[in-house]
N, C-alpha and C positions, 0 to 999 in steps of 0.2 A: 331230518337228522343230518343229511348230507350238506345242507346249507350251513348248519351250525359248525360242522367240521371244516368247511371251507373258510368260514368267518374266523375260526380259531387259527388256522394256518396263516391267514392274511394278517391277523393281529400279531402273531409271533414274528413274522417277517418284518413288520414295521416297528417293533419294540426297541431295537438297538440303533446306534449311530452308524452312519456309513463311513467308509474310509476317508472320503473327501471331507466330511464334516469334522472328523478327528484331526486331519491335517490342517484344516483352517484354524481350528481352535489352538493347536500347537504352534502354528505360525504367529498368531496373535500373542500368545504367552511369551514366545521368544522375543518378539518385538518389544513388548513391555519390559522384559528383563534387560534388554540392551539399553533401554532408556534409564532404568532404575539403578543399575550397578554403578555407573560413574557418579551419580548423585549420592549414593550411599558411601562410596569411597571418599568423596569430598567431605561428607558429614563426619566420617570417622577421623579424617585428618584434622578437621576443625576441632573436634572434641579432644583429640590428643594434644593439640596446641593449647587449648584452654586449660587442660589438666596440667601441662608443663608450666604455664604461667602461674597458676594457683599454687603449684608445688614450690616454685621459686619464692613466691610471697610467704609461704609457710616456712621455708628454709631461712629466709631473712628474719622472720619473727623468732624462730628458734635459735638462730645465731645470737640475737639480742638477749634472749633468755639465758642461753648458755653463758654469755659474757657476764651477765649480772649474777648468775649462780656460782660461776667459777672465775672470779675476777683475776685471780693470779694466773690463769691460763689465757685470758682474753677470749678471742673467738676460737671456734673449732676449725681445724684445717682438714677435717675428714668427715665424711658422712657417717662412718662407723662410730665416731665419737658422739655424734648427735643422736645416733640410734641406740640400739640395745633392746633386748627383749623385755617388755614390761612384766613385772612380777618376778624377774630372775634375781632379785636382790636390790640392794640400795643403789640408786643411780650414782655414777662416778664420772669424773671428767673423761674417762675412756669409753664410757657407755652411759650417756646422760638420759637415755630413754625419752627423748623429746620428739622424735619423728617415727612414723610407721616403718616396719621392717622392709617393705618393698622399696621405699625411698632411701632408706639407709643402705640397701644393697646397690643402689645406683641406677635401677631401672624401674620405670613406671610409665604406663600408658604409651608405649612406643618411643620413649625418650630415654637417653642416658644422661645421668646427672653426675657432675664431678665438682669438687672444690679444689681450687689451685691458686697459684700466685699469692700465697700467704706471705706477709711480711711479719717479722717477729723482732722483738727486743728481748734481751736477757736481763732480768731483774732478780737479784739474790739467787743466782744460779737456776732460775726458773724461766723457761721460754714462755713469752707472752705474745700471742698473735694479735696484731693491731689491724690487719686488713685481710680480705679474702676476695675471691671471685668464684662465683658458682655459674657453671654452664649447663645448659640443657640442649642436647643436639638429638635430632631424630635418629632412630636406629636405622632407618632406611629413608633417605631423602626422597620425597615424592610419593611415598607409600604411607609411612607412619606420621609424617609431617613435612611441611615445606620450609619452615623457618627454625633457626637455632636461636636460643635465648641466653642472655647473660645478665648477671646482677652482681653487686658487691655490697660492701658495708654501708653504702649510701642508700641502698634499697631501691634504686631506680633500675627498671628492667629495660634492657636494650635488646634488639634483635638483629639477626643476620638473615636477610631474605634468601640467601643461597643455602641455608640449612647448616651452616658451620658455626664456629665460635668467634668469628670476626664481627662482633656486634657493634654496629655504629649508629643505628637508627633507634631513637627513643620510642618505646612503646607508649602509645597514648592512652 
């Protein structure tokens, strides 16, 4: 009986991890995390940039649709006019319900979107916008994205490698 009791005490002592073993495991986990975090941040930035480019393509398409739906207005010169809550009534030139609410608010996936540099002509006392420029700049350059993007009524997307709206390079 005494040998069974000694065997039980010995097994209980060997059942857990030692402090050294736990420290080694924690060190390995920390090393793996330091390697994974920068890669994850790079992946998030790339996903945000891809989302911004796709959003600009969508906005260009919706500007064309807006122009054909409301020809007396021409293009829209605001995101709010392209937006509007679906199902809130009949679409109007002030709320065409063409884009999702987050994009109409001007923020999506770490980027801020704006429509500016609109040129207009007045026909029969009605302003008609003939051109526009849409910009998408990262909310935090280096964190939410590295590049800024711009497009206009010609639907070509250019980028600014410094994250601003001085878009000179054509996106391939």
